[in-house]
Each structure stands twice: as structure tokens, then as C-alpha cells.
C-alpha positions as CSV (number, residue, x, y, z in Angstrom):
1,M,5.1,2.3,5.6
2,V,3.9,-1.1,4.3
3,L,6.8,-1.2,1.9
4,T,9.3,-0.4,4.7
5,T,8.6,-3.7,6.5
6,P,11.3,-5.7,4.7
7,L,13.9,-3.2,5.8
8,L,12.5,-3.4,9.4
9,Q,12.8,-7.2,9.3
10,S,16.4,-7.0,8.1
11,L,17.3,-4.5,10.8
12,A,15.5,-6.5,13.5
13,A,17.8,-9.5,12.9
14,R,20.6,-7.4,14.5
15,G,18.7,-5.7,17.4
16,P,15.7,-3.8,18.5
17,V,14.0,-1.5,16.0
18,D,11.9,1.6,16.8
19,V,10.0,3.5,14.1
20,V,9.1,7.2,13.9
21,A,5.7,7.3,12.1
22,T,2.8,9.6,11.4
23,P,-0.5,9.1,13.2
24,A,-2.0,7.7,10.0
25,S,0.7,5.1,9.3
26,A,1.7,4.1,12.9
27,P,-1.3,1.7,13.4
28,L,-0.1,-0.4,10.5
29,L,2.8,-1.6,12.6
30,A,0.7,-2.9,15.5
31,H,1.7,-6.5,16.4
32,H,4.6,-6.5,14.0
33,P,7.4,-8.7,15.3
34,A,10.2,-6.6,13.8
35,V,9.1,-3.5,15.7
36,R,9.9,-2.8,19.3
37,D,8.2,0.6,19.6
38,V,6.5,3.1,17.4
39,L,7.1,6.8,18.1
40,V,4.2,8.8,16.7
41,Y,5.3,12.2,15.2
42,N,2.3,14.4,14.3
43,K,4.1,16.9,12.0
44,R,0.8,18.5,11.0
45,G,-0.7,18.7,14.5
46,A,0.8,18.7,18.0
47,D,4.4,18.3,16.6
48,R,4.2,20.9,13.9
49,G,7.0,23.5,13.4
50,M,10.4,23.8,15.0
51,L,9.2,23.2,18.5
52,G,7.7,19.8,17.5
53,M,10.9,18.9,15.7
54,T,13.0,19.8,18.7
55,R,10.7,17.8,21.0
56,M,11.1,14.7,18.9
57,A,14.8,15.2,18.6
58,R,15.1,15.3,22.4
59,R,13.1,12.1,22.6
60,L,15.3,10.3,20.2
61,R,18.4,11.6,21.9
62,A,17.2,10.3,25.3
63,N,16.8,6.8,23.7
64,G,20.5,6.8,22.7
65,Y,20.1,5.5,19.2
66,R,23.3,4.8,17.3
67,S,21.9,4.5,13.8
68,A,19.0,6.1,11.9
69,Y,17.6,4.8,8.6
70,L,15.9,7.7,6.7
71,A,13.4,5.8,4.6
72,Q,11.2,8.9,4.1
73,G,14.0,11.1,3.0
74,S,12.7,14.6,3.8
75,V,14.7,17.5,5.1
76,R,12.7,17.4,8.3
77,S,13.5,13.8,9.0
78,G,17.2,14.4,8.4
79,A,17.3,17.5,10.6
80,I,15.6,15.7,13.5
81,T,18.1,12.8,13.5
82,R,21.0,15.3,13.3
83,L,19.5,17.4,16.2
84,A,19.1,14.1,18.1
85,G,22.9,13.5,17.8
86,I,22.5,10.1,16.2
87,P,26.0,9.4,14.9
88,E,25.1,7.2,11.9
89,R,22.4,8.5,9.5
90,I,21.7,6.5,6.4
91,G,19.6,7.7,3.5
92,F,19.4,7.9,-0.3
93,T,21.7,9.9,-2.4
94,G,18.8,11.7,-4.1
95,S,16.8,12.5,-1.0
96,A,16.0,16.0,-0.1
97,G,17.5,15.5,3.3
98,R,20.8,14.1,2.1
99,A,22.9,16.9,3.5
100,F,22.2,15.5,7.0
101,Y,23.3,11.9,6.1
102,T,26.6,10.3,7.1
103,H,26.1,7.4,4.6
104,R,24.3,7.7,1.2
105,V,22.9,4.8,-0.8
106,T,22.3,4.9,-4.5
107,P,19.6,2.3,-5.6
108,F,19.5,0.7,-8.9
109,E,17.1,2.0,-11.6
110,N,13.6,0.5,-11.6
111,M,14.0,-1.3,-8.3
112,H,10.8,-2.0,-6.5
113,H,10.4,0.6,-3.7
114,A,10.5,-2.2,-1.0
115,A,13.9,-3.3,-2.4
116,R,15.1,0.3,-2.5
117,L,14.2,0.7,1.1
118,L,15.8,-2.6,2.0
119,A,19.0,-1.4,0.2
120,L,19.5,1.2,3.0
121,D,20.6,-1.8,5.1
122,V,22.0,-4.4,2.8
123,G,22.9,-2.4,-0.3
124,P,21.3,-2.4,-3.8
125,E,22.8,-5.7,-5.1
126,A,21.8,-7.8,-2.1
127,A,18.4,-6.2,-1.9
128,S,17.8,-7.0,-5.6
129,A,18.7,-10.6,-5.1
130,R,16.5,-11.3,-2.1
131,P,12.9,-12.7,-2.3
132,L,10.8,-9.7,-1.4
133,R,7.4,-9.2,0.1
134,P,6.2,-6.8,2.8
135,T,4.4,-8.1,5.9
136,L,1.6,-6.9,8.2
137,H,0.2,-8.7,11.3
138,P,-3.4,-8.0,12.0
139,G,-4.2,-9.2,15.5
140,A,-7.2,-10.8,17.2
141,K,-8.8,-7.4,17.6
142,E,-8.6,-6.6,13.9
143,A,-9.7,-10.1,12.9
144,A,-12.8,-9.8,15.2
145,A,-13.6,-6.4,13.7
146,A,-13.4,-7.7,10.2
147,D,-15.5,-10.8,11.0
148,S,-18.1,-8.6,12.8
149,F,-18.4,-6.3,9.8
150,L,-18.9,-9.2,7.4
151,A,-21.5,-10.9,9.7
152,A,-23.4,-7.6,10.0
153,A,-23.4,-7.3,6.2
154,G,-25.0,-10.7,5.9
155,V,-22.0,-12.5,4.5
156,Q,-22.1,-16.2,5.2
157,P,-19.1,-18.3,6.1
158,G,-17.5,-19.8,3.0
159,E,-18.9,-17.3,0.6
160,L,-16.5,-16.3,-2.2
161,L,-15.3,-12.8,-1.5
162,I,-13.6,-10.6,-4.1
163,A,-12.3,-7.2,-3.0
164,L,-12.4,-4.2,-5.2
165,A,-10.4,-1.0,-4.3
166,P,-11.6,1.8,-6.7
167,G,-10.0,4.8,-4.9
168,S,-6.8,6.8,-5.3
169,V,-5.6,10.2,-4.2
170,W,-4.7,10.8,-7.9
171,A,-7.8,11.1,-10.1
172,T,-6.3,9.7,-13.2
173,K,-5.3,6.4,-11.4
174,R,-9.0,5.6,-10.7
175,W,-10.0,2.9,-13.2
176,P,-13.6,3.8,-14.4
177,H,-15.0,0.3,-14.9
178,F,-15.1,-1.1,-11.4
179,A,-19.0,-1.1,-11.4
180,E,-19.1,-3.0,-14.6
181,L,-16.6,-5.6,-13.3
182,A,-18.6,-5.9,-10.1
183,R,-21.8,-6.6,-12.1
184,A,-20.0,-9.4,-14.0
185,L,-18.5,-10.9,-10.8
186,S,-21.7,-10.9,-8.9
187,G,-23.6,-12.4,-11.8
188,S,-21.1,-15.1,-12.5
189,H,-21.9,-18.8,-12.2
190,A,-20.4,-19.0,-8.7
191,G,-22.0,-15.7,-7.6
192,A,-19.0,-13.9,-6.0
193,R,-19.7,-11.4,-3.2
194,V,-18.0,-8.1,-4.0
195,V,-16.5,-6.2,-1.0
196,V,-15.4,-2.6,-1.7
197,L,-12.4,-1.4,0.3
198,G,-11.3,2.2,0.8
199,S,-11.7,5.4,2.9
200,D,-14.6,7.6,3.5
201,A,-13.5,9.6,0.4
202,D,-14.3,6.5,-1.7
203,S,-17.9,6.0,-0.5
204,V,-19.5,7.5,-3.6
205,L,-17.5,5.2,-5.9
206,A,-18.4,2.3,-3.6
207,Q,-22.1,3.1,-3.8
208,A,-22.0,2.9,-7.6
209,I,-20.3,-0.5,-7.4
210,V,-22.7,-1.9,-4.8
211,S,-25.6,-0.7,-6.9
212,A,-24.2,-2.5,-9.9
213,T,-24.4,-5.8,-8.0
214,E,-28.1,-5.3,-7.3
215,G,-27.4,-5.0,-3.6
216,T,-25.4,-8.1,-3.0
217,G,-22.1,-6.2,-2.8
218,V,-20.8,-4.8,0.5
219,S,-19.0,-1.5,1.0
220,A,-16.4,-1.3,3.8
221,T,-15.3,2.2,2.8
222,G,-14.6,4.2,5.9
223,A,-15.9,1.4,8.2
224,L,-12.6,-0.1,9.3
225,S,-9.1,1.0,10.3
226,L,-6.2,0.2,7.9
227,L,-5.2,-2.9,9.8
228,E,-8.8,-4.0,10.2
229,S,-9.1,-3.6,6.4
230,A,-6.1,-5.8,6.0
231,A,-7.7,-8.4,8.1
232,L,-10.9,-8.2,5.9
233,L,-8.7,-8.4,2.8
234,S,-7.1,-11.6,4.1
235,R,-10.6,-13.2,4.0
236,C,-10.9,-12.4,0.3
237,A,-9.9,-14.7,-2.6
238,L,-8.6,-11.9,-4.7
239,L,-8.2,-8.1,-4.9
240,V,-8.7,-5.9,-8.0
241,T,-7.2,-2.5,-7.3
242,N,-5.7,0.7,-8.7
243,D,-2.1,1.6,-8.1
244,S,-2.8,2.6,-4.5
245,L,-2.5,1.5,-0.8
246,P,-4.7,-1.6,-1.0
247,L,-2.3,-3.1,-3.6
248,H,0.4,-3.0,-0.9
249,L,-1.9,-4.4,1.8
250,A,-2.6,-7.4,-0.6
251,S,1.2,-7.8,-1.2
252,A,1.8,-7.9,2.6
253,L,-1.0,-10.5,3.1
254,N,-0.1,-12.5,-0.1
255,V,-3.6,-12.0,-1.5
256,P,-3.8,-12.7,-5.3
257,T,-4.0,-9.3,-7.0
258,V,-5.1,-7.8,-10.3
259,A,-3.5,-4.3,-10.3
260,V,-4.7,-1.7,-12.8
261,F,-2.0,0.7,-13.9
262,G,-2.8,3.7,-16.2
263,P,-0.7,6.8,-16.1
264,T,1.9,5.0,-13.9
265,V,3.7,1.7,-14.5
266,P,5.0,-1.0,-12.1
267,E,8.6,-0.1,-13.2
268,F,8.3,3.0,-11.0
269,G,8.7,0.6,-8.1
270,F,5.2,0.1,-6.7
271,G,3.9,-3.0,-8.5
272,P,2.2,-6.0,-6.7
273,L,4.4,-8.4,-4.8
274,A,1.8,-11.1,-4.0
275,E,2.9,-14.5,-5.2
276,Q,0.0,-14.6,-7.6
277,S,-0.5,-11.2,-9.3
278,L,-1.3,-9.8,-12.7
279,V,-1.0,-6.2,-14.1
280,A,-3.6,-4.7,-16.4
281,G,-2.2,-1.9,-18.4
282,R,-1.9,-0.6,-22.0
283,T,1.6,-1.2,-23.1
284,D,1.1,0.3,-26.6
285,L,0.6,3.9,-25.8
286,A,3.5,6.2,-26.5
287,C,2.2,8.7,-23.9
288,R,2.4,6.2,-21.0
289,P,3.7,6.7,-18.4
290,C,3.0,10.4,-18.1
291,H,3.6,11.1,-14.5
292,P,5.4,9.6,-11.4
293,H,2.2,9.6,-9.3
294,G,-0.7,10.3,-11.7
295,P,-1.8,13.8,-12.9
296,A,-5.0,15.4,-11.9
297,R,-6.2,15.1,-15.5
298,C,-4.9,13.4,-18.7
299,P,-2.4,15.8,-20.3
300,L,-3.7,14.8,-23.8
301,G,-7.4,14.8,-22.8
302,H,-8.2,11.2,-23.9
303,W,-7.3,9.1,-20.8
304,R,-7.0,6.0,-23.0
305,C,-4.6,4.3,-20.6
306,M,-7.5,3.7,-18.2
307,R,-10.7,4.0,-20.4
308,E,-9.5,1.3,-22.8
309,I,-8.8,-1.3,-20.1
310,T,-12.1,-3.1,-20.3
311,A,-14.1,-4.8,-17.6
312,D,-14.1,-8.0,-19.8
313,Y,-10.3,-7.9,-19.9
314,A,-10.1,-7.5,-16.1
315,L,-12.5,-10.3,-15.6
316,T,-10.3,-12.5,-17.7
317,L,-7.3,-11.8,-15.4
318,V,-9.5,-12.5,-12.3
319,R,-10.4,-15.9,-13.8
320,D,-6.8,-16.6,-14.6
321,L,-5.9,-16.1,-10.9
322,L,-8.7,-18.1,-9.4
323,T,-9.0,-21.8,-9.5
324,P,-11.1,-23.1,-12.4
325,D,-14.0,-24.2,-10.1
326,T,-14.1,-21.0,-8.2
327,L,-15.5,-18.5,-10.7
């Protein structure tokens, strides 16, 4: 959803844009100036099955849409827009739902995914030539929630905050040295305050990181919504993250980013887009990349692509991105 925002902005230049979104991703578009309305489609809950698809199709039909841009690409999405009678349905040539499309777009190889999505509107060549960065717009409510969280954690105004995002759905994409990096950051000359971002599922990882800072670190895992987490991230000087959602939140907020890539590579289309960003990754391993998302375990059993990216190296990249007198 975050990487769809350049497409939404492009479409909004010609008229109102409504977005069909899951309950999890819909809140990310709150306050976004490119979006008129968000239609929540709970495909695993109230809208599951054919009845839910038909109900959403009727809703779309009643709104009289002339065009649908199938960024998600599933058979379900394509079928709903066809049932809705939307005359122009644009999607990717390789999508599972391509049989339902009236227009198909073939992106260039190794395009960033945000550019691929933008190509649905402007074509691959124009999308490749445009400056590219997603956008999010946390509002006053989200800003207040972030500030309240920091105040309750004892963070003082003006403290140097560095965000760490240790989680990932894919186990092999979780860099194992976040705690060691946190220890170095909190013990540096400037004494950075480490803030750990993530979901409830990342709380155990966060506890180990906070412990490594001798209690000065703060865990926000599971404490804030996605857009509130984005507001909190905007208060940070830098983010160190795996190849996961916080990377794209930082891109949307233009927060300097150190992105750690192991089994995956930025060339898959999901690298950082913040103006100041660096990628930590082993470029000398013949086995890398080994999977489009990150396997459950290393196919060769050594996991060198992550184990051998040291905390000292990551700290060097952090220092490269911060001003000399900051850390």
C-alpha cells in the first residue's frame, strides 16, 4: 500500500481516486491528499467468499467507476472489477488476474516496485524517468499519539532518536545483530536513544534490544498503529531496518535509512527510497539472492548473508548518514 502512493498521486492529478484496501492497510491512507475514499474489503472476514466479492462488486458498480487499476494483481481483484462492470481494467501482463484486464502493462526488469505500480498509469519508460518516493500523511491525532508514547517512556525533547526495526515475516530476513548495534549506539559519545519499532510479534526481539542498552532503549512494538508508528519514525534521525515494512515507511517520510538485505536484494524492487539511504548486504556470495521473499531457513544452512553483516559495519553506515557532530 505504501508503494502504491506514487500511482495514486499520478491518478489524482486527473480526478478523484478511491482505493479498495484490506482492513490492515486501509489506515495507512488516512489524511492522504491523493485519496478521496477508502473502501475496506475484508476478504478474510466479513467479505470472505463469493458473497463478499459480489457485495463489493455491487458497491463499485453503484459508484460508476470508469477505470480500475489492479495494483494487487490477484484473480479475486480482477474478478470483482469485472463483476462491477468497470469498462477499463488495467493490470500487469504477468499478474494472476490478467484474464480480467482490458489493458496490460509489462514493466521493465528490476524496476522498483513503486515505479512498477506507477507504470500502470504512465507506462514503464515514464515511470522509470520520474523522481520517485512514496508518501504518507500522519495527522494531528497520530502525531499526538507518538509524542505521548515518547513522553511516557521518559524521552526528553531534543534527544537523538535512532529507530531499529528488527522484525520480518520471513525468518531469514531478520538480521541477528540488532542488539549488538543498539549497545554500540546507546553507549556512543552522543548517547543515542534507541527506539524499537514493530508489531506485537516483534516484542521478544525488542526486549533483547532494549536489554542491550541497559534500559535506555524504548520498545514501541505493538503500542502504536501503523500511521502512529510512521509519526514516531518521523521524530527519529535515522532507521536501521530489515527488508520489511518500516523500510517503506521511512521512504515515505524521507527518514535516512540503513537497510539490511540478506537473502533478498534491492534489485527485486523493494529497496529504500529516502534521499539518504545505504544498503548493507554481502555482494560476494554466489548463493545470494536465494528467494524472492526470504525462505524460512537458509537453503545451505550457513545464513552467511546475514550473520556476516557485522554490527560494527552497520554502525559505520549509521555514522556515514548522520552529521559528524551527531554521533
